[in-house]
ROMI-509217 format. One record per residue (C-alpha): x, y, z; residue in three letters. Coordinates in steps of 0.5 Angstrom, whole numbers, padded with zeros to 4 digits. Layout:
N
((X Y Z) "ALA")
...
//
This chain:
291
((0266 0365 0256) "UNK")
((0260 0367 0253) "UNK")
((0254 0361 0250) "UNK")
((0253 0364 0242) "UNK")
((0246 0362 0241) "UNK")
((0241 0364 0234) "UNK")
((0238 0369 0239) "UNK")
((0243 0375 0242) "UNK")
((0242 0376 0249) "UNK")
((0242 0383 0249) "UNK")
((0235 0382 0244) "UNK")
((0232 0377 0248) "UNK")
((0233 0381 0254) "UNK")
((0228 0387 0250) "UNK")
((0220 0386 0252) "UNK")
((0219 0386 0244) "UNK")
((0224 0380 0243) "UNK")
((0221 0377 0249) "UNK")
((0214 0377 0245) "UNK")
((0217 0374 0240) "UNK")
((0221 0369 0243) "UNK")
((0214 0367 0246) "UNK")
((0211 0368 0240) "UNK")
((0214 0362 0236) "UNK")
((0216 0357 0242) "UNK")
((0208 0357 0242) "UNK")
((0208 0357 0235) "UNK")
((0213 0350 0235) "UNK")
((0209 0346 0241) "UNK")
((0202 0347 0237) "UNK")
((0205 0345 0231) "UNK")
((0208 0339 0233) "UNK")
((0202 0338 0238) "UNK")
((0198 0337 0232) "UNK")
((0202 0333 0229) "UNK")
((0203 0328 0234) "UNK")
((0196 0327 0237) "UNK")
((0192 0329 0231) "UNK")
((0192 0323 0229) "UNK")
((0191 0319 0235) "UNK")
((0185 0324 0236) "UNK")
((0183 0322 0229) "UNK")
((0183 0315 0231) "UNK")
((0179 0315 0238) "UNK")
((0174 0321 0235) "UNK")
((0172 0316 0228) "UNK")
((0171 0310 0234) "UNK")
((0165 0314 0236) "UNK")
((0162 0316 0229) "UNK")
((0157 0312 0225) "UNK")
((0159 0308 0218) "UNK")
((0158 0314 0213) "UNK")
((0160 0319 0217) "UNK")
((0168 0316 0218) "UNK")
((0169 0316 0211) "UNK")
((0165 0322 0208) "UNK")
((0170 0327 0204) "UNK")
((0171 0332 0208) "UNK")
((0172 0329 0214) "UNK")
((0169 0332 0221) "UNK")
((0173 0334 0226) "UNK")
((0168 0333 0232) "UNK")
((0163 0326 0231) "UNK")
((0156 0329 0229) "UNK")
((0154 0322 0232) "UNK")
((0156 0320 0238) "UNK")
((0155 0312 0239) "UNK")
((0160 0309 0244) "UNK")
((0156 0302 0243) "UNK")
((0161 0301 0237) "UNK")
((0167 0299 0242) "UNK")
((0164 0295 0246) "UNK")
((0161 0292 0240) "UNK")
((0168 0291 0237) "UNK")
((0170 0287 0243) "UNK")
((0166 0283 0242) "UNK")
((0166 0281 0234) "UNK")
((0173 0281 0234) "UNK")
((0174 0276 0241) "UNK")
((0178 0282 0244) "UNK")
((0179 0280 0250) "UNK")
((0182 0273 0247) "UNK")
((0187 0276 0243) "UNK")
((0189 0281 0249) "UNK")
((0190 0274 0253) "UNK")
((0194 0271 0247) "UNK")
((0199 0277 0246) "UNK")
((0200 0279 0254) "UNK")
((0203 0271 0254) "UNK")
((0207 0272 0248) "UNK")
((0210 0279 0251) "UNK")
((0211 0277 0258) "UNK")
((0214 0270 0255) "UNK")
((0218 0274 0250) "UNK")
((0221 0279 0257) "UNK")
((0224 0274 0261) "UNK")
((0228 0270 0256) "UNK")
((0231 0278 0254) "UNK")
((0230 0279 0261) "UNK")
((0235 0272 0263) "UNK")
((0239 0272 0257) "UNK")
((0240 0279 0255) "UNK")
((0243 0281 0262) "UNK")
((0248 0274 0261) "UNK")
((0250 0277 0254) "UNK")
((0251 0284 0258) "UNK")
((0253 0282 0265) "UNK")
((0259 0278 0261) "UNK")
((0261 0283 0255) "UNK")
((0262 0288 0260) "UNK")
((0264 0285 0266) "UNK")
((0267 0278 0265) "UNK")
((0271 0280 0259) "UNK")
((0270 0274 0256) "UNK")
((0276 0273 0249) "UNK")
((0274 0276 0243) "UNK")
((0269 0280 0247) "UNK")
((0269 0287 0242) "UNK")
((0268 0283 0238) "UNK")
((0262 0280 0238) "UNK")
((0259 0286 0241) "UNK")
((0262 0289 0235) "UNK")
((0258 0283 0230) "UNK")
((0252 0284 0234) "UNK")
((0251 0293 0233) "UNK")
((0252 0291 0226) "UNK")
((0246 0286 0226) "UNK")
((0242 0293 0228) "UNK")
((0244 0296 0220) "UNK")
((0241 0290 0217) "UNK")
((0233 0292 0215) "UNK")
((0228 0287 0219) "UNK")
((0225 0284 0214) "UNK")
((0231 0281 0211) "UNK")
((0231 0277 0217) "UNK")
((0224 0274 0215) "UNK")
((0226 0269 0211) "UNK")
((0231 0265 0214) "UNK")
((0228 0266 0222) "UNK")
((0222 0262 0218) "UNK")
((0226 0258 0215) "UNK")
((0230 0256 0222) "UNK")
((0223 0256 0226) "UNK")
((0219 0251 0221) "UNK")
((0226 0247 0222) "UNK")
((0230 0248 0227) "UNK")
((0237 0246 0227) "UNK")
((0240 0240 0232) "UNK")
((0233 0239 0234) "UNK")
((0228 0238 0229) "UNK")
((0222 0240 0231) "UNK")
((0217 0245 0228) "UNK")
((0215 0252 0232) "UNK")
((0210 0255 0227) "UNK")
((0204 0256 0232) "UNK")
((0207 0256 0238) "UNK")
((0210 0261 0243) "UNK")
((0217 0259 0242) "UNK")
((0216 0263 0234) "UNK")
((0215 0268 0238) "UNK")
((0220 0267 0244) "UNK")
((0226 0265 0241) "UNK")
((0227 0270 0236) "UNK")
((0226 0276 0240) "UNK")
((0231 0273 0245) "UNK")
((0237 0276 0242) "UNK")
((0236 0283 0242) "UNK")
((0242 0286 0240) "UNK")
((0241 0294 0242) "UNK")
((0238 0291 0249) "UNK")
((0245 0288 0250) "UNK")
((0248 0294 0247) "UNK")
((0244 0298 0253) "UNK")
((0245 0293 0258) "UNK")
((0252 0293 0257) "UNK")
((0253 0301 0258) "UNK")
((0249 0301 0264) "UNK")
((0254 0296 0267) "UNK")
((0260 0299 0265) "UNK")
((0258 0305 0269) "UNK")
((0257 0301 0276) "UNK")
((0265 0302 0279) "UNK")
((0270 0296 0278) "UNK")
((0271 0296 0285) "UNK")
((0265 0295 0289) "UNK")
((0265 0289 0285) "UNK")
((0272 0286 0287) "UNK")
((0270 0288 0294) "UNK")
((0265 0283 0294) "UNK")
((0269 0279 0290) "UNK")
((0274 0278 0296) "UNK")
((0269 0277 0300) "UNK")
((0268 0270 0296) "UNK")
((0262 0272 0292) "UNK")
((0262 0268 0286) "UNK")
((0260 0271 0278) "UNK")
((0252 0269 0279) "UNK")
((0253 0272 0286) "UNK")
((0255 0278 0285) "UNK")
((0250 0279 0278) "UNK")
((0244 0278 0282) "UNK")
((0246 0281 0289) "UNK")
((0249 0287 0287) "UNK")
((0249 0289 0279) "UNK")
((0242 0287 0279) "UNK")
((0239 0291 0285) "UNK")
((0244 0297 0283) "UNK")
((0241 0297 0275) "UNK")
((0234 0297 0275) "UNK")
((0233 0303 0271) "UNK")
((0235 0300 0266) "UNK")
((0232 0294 0267) "UNK")
((0225 0297 0266) "UNK")
((0227 0300 0260) "UNK")
((0229 0293 0258) "UNK")
((0222 0291 0260) "UNK")
((0219 0297 0256) "UNK")
((0222 0295 0249) "UNK")
((0221 0287 0250) "UNK")
((0214 0289 0252) "UNK")
((0212 0294 0247) "UNK")
((0217 0289 0242) "UNK")
((0212 0284 0241) "UNK")
((0205 0288 0242) "UNK")
((0206 0292 0236) "UNK")
((0209 0286 0231) "UNK")
((0204 0284 0225) "UNK")
((0208 0281 0220) "UNK")
((0212 0276 0224) "UNK")
((0206 0273 0229) "UNK")
((0202 0273 0222) "UNK")
((0206 0268 0219) "UNK")
((0208 0265 0225) "UNK")
((0201 0263 0228) "UNK")
((0196 0261 0223) "UNK")
((0192 0258 0228) "UNK")
((0186 0264 0229) "UNK")
((0185 0262 0237) "UNK")
((0193 0263 0238) "UNK")
((0194 0270 0234) "UNK")
((0196 0277 0238) "UNK")
((0192 0284 0237) "UNK")
((0194 0287 0231) "UNK")
((0194 0280 0227) "UNK")
((0187 0278 0230) "UNK")
((0184 0284 0227) "UNK")
((0187 0283 0221) "UNK")
((0184 0277 0220) "UNK")
((0176 0279 0223) "UNK")
((0176 0286 0219) "UNK")
((0173 0283 0213) "UNK")
((0165 0284 0213) "UNK")
((0166 0289 0220) "UNK")
((0163 0296 0219) "UNK")
((0169 0301 0219) "UNK")
((0167 0304 0225) "UNK")
((0167 0299 0229) "UNK")
((0174 0296 0226) "UNK")
((0177 0303 0227) "UNK")
((0174 0302 0235) "UNK")
((0178 0296 0235) "UNK")
((0185 0299 0233) "UNK")
((0183 0304 0238) "UNK")
((0183 0299 0243) "UNK")
((0188 0295 0242) "UNK")
((0193 0302 0241) "UNK")
((0191 0304 0249) "UNK")
((0196 0299 0252) "UNK")
((0202 0302 0249) "UNK")
((0200 0309 0249) "UNK")
((0198 0308 0256) "UNK")
((0205 0304 0258) "UNK")
((0208 0310 0255) "UNK")
((0206 0316 0259) "UNK")
((0206 0312 0266) "UNK")
((0213 0311 0265) "UNK")
((0216 0315 0261) "UNK")
((0221 0319 0265) "UNK")
((0223 0311 0266) "UNK")
((0225 0311 0259) "UNK")
((0228 0317 0259) "UNK")
((0232 0317 0266) "UNK")
((0234 0309 0265) "UNK")
((0236 0311 0258) "UNK")
((0241 0316 0261) "UNK")
((0243 0312 0268) "UNK")
((0249 0309 0264) "UNK")
((0252 0314 0261) "UNK")
((0257 0318 0266) "UNK")
((0261 0314 0270) "UNK")
((0262 0316 0278) "UNK")
//
């Protein structure tokens, strides 16, 4: 049975068809490359320009002036070292909490099969349909006066960590991967006397390294790129994240130095994606098929 394609295989086999196909493919690749890499190139190159060249119209494609000192000046003037350490502290703290609680929730829903487990999973997935901005007010009121304990968590890391713990998307990814682990393997460990926690620690987690890597990347990047929530909950300049700190210190800073600071703030997430892109795609598809 032949597979129907947009262009018949017989036409592609001809020299003219091959040339047209390759020309269209190259054109599409170049177009998408420009669309995605164009803004990144403008961001990085503008950090090397002087203030007048950055704002001139039309903009220059290649910097007419080359001032690499803008990046060192941005690092010092905007105290990027402190902001970077703050962001790393919040990001890896959120990662630790997500790995503990999200893995436990996904394992319980997948292998322990609690009562109303499907209903609980459905309600968690339903929260993905709610815009994040809708949840800002109730979350802010919660961290302002935490129920039961009656504590104000503003200006503390807990204001960043606690809202990021229950990530429905990460729980769904983990559960889907755990579902693909053969039940016979876990049953054999149970017959040998291993309890649920022992099975999770010794069998499930070592097998789940690909998806744990994906969840870790999502957790770190989620905190790194967030702006609105840290701006509301971390008013102390000494405790702000990278994005909020750059925004708070932007008044009076030349635009070329500000763009250089934004470039530095963007580099860590870009490097993480470029280094771990295979792990991201492999982890997302690892639990798609059983067997």
